[in-house]
N, C-alpha and C positions, 0 to 999 in steps of 0.2 A: 466595468462589466459586472453584471449581477451574477449570482450563483446559478440562476436559471439559464441565463445566456451561456455561461461557461459549460453547464451540463449539456445543453443543446449542441454546443460546438464540439465537445469531446465525444458525444454520441455519434458524430459524423466521421470520426476517425476509425478506419477499419482495424479490427483486431488481427494482428499478424502472429499472435501466439509466441512472440519472442520474449525471452527473459533479458532484462537489463539489470545487471548487478554491479554494485560498487566495489565489492571485495572479491578476492579469490583465496580465501583462507584454506580451502579444502579442494579436493578433486571432485567435489559433488556440487554442481551448480544449483541444484534444488535446495541444498542446505544453505549455501551462500545467499540465495534469493530469500529464503525464510528469515535468515539473520538480518538482512537489510530491511525486510518488511517489519520485523519485530521492533527494530530500532526506530523506524519511522512511526510505528503505532505508539510506542512509548513517548516519543517526542510530541506527537500530536495530542496524546492524552494530557501530558503536562501543560501544553499550550491551552487546551480546553479548560483545565482546572484553574489556570491563571486568568484567562480572559472571560470565561463564562458567556461566550457569544454563540449564536446559532452557526456562524461560519466555522468557528473553531470546532464545534461539535460535529459538523458535517465532515470536516477534514479528518477528525479523529475516526469517525465511523468508516470513512473511505479507506483510511490506513489500516483499520482493524479488519475490514473485509479483505484487503490485499494480504494481510498476514494470515488470515484463515485460508485463503486460496493457496498460498505458498505452503502452509502446513499440510493441506490436503495433497498437494503435489509431492511433498516430501514423504508422506505416508505411503503413497503408491510406489515410489521408487525405492524406499528404504526397506 
């Protein structure tokens, strides 16, 4: 599956505005979501630095966008 086909497929999935988090370190789901997103962005950045591919860069940018959105949500609730 190409990156374009994957994007088209994901664009068809409705946004339910639900948070899915891996951890529950705190009583603040927004903080936990941001920590998860931050960890994912760091891992994606490392992969991009290692692989130097367009797909790895796209994955990093997507993870960074998710971290930015989680940070914005945290700022509103914090």
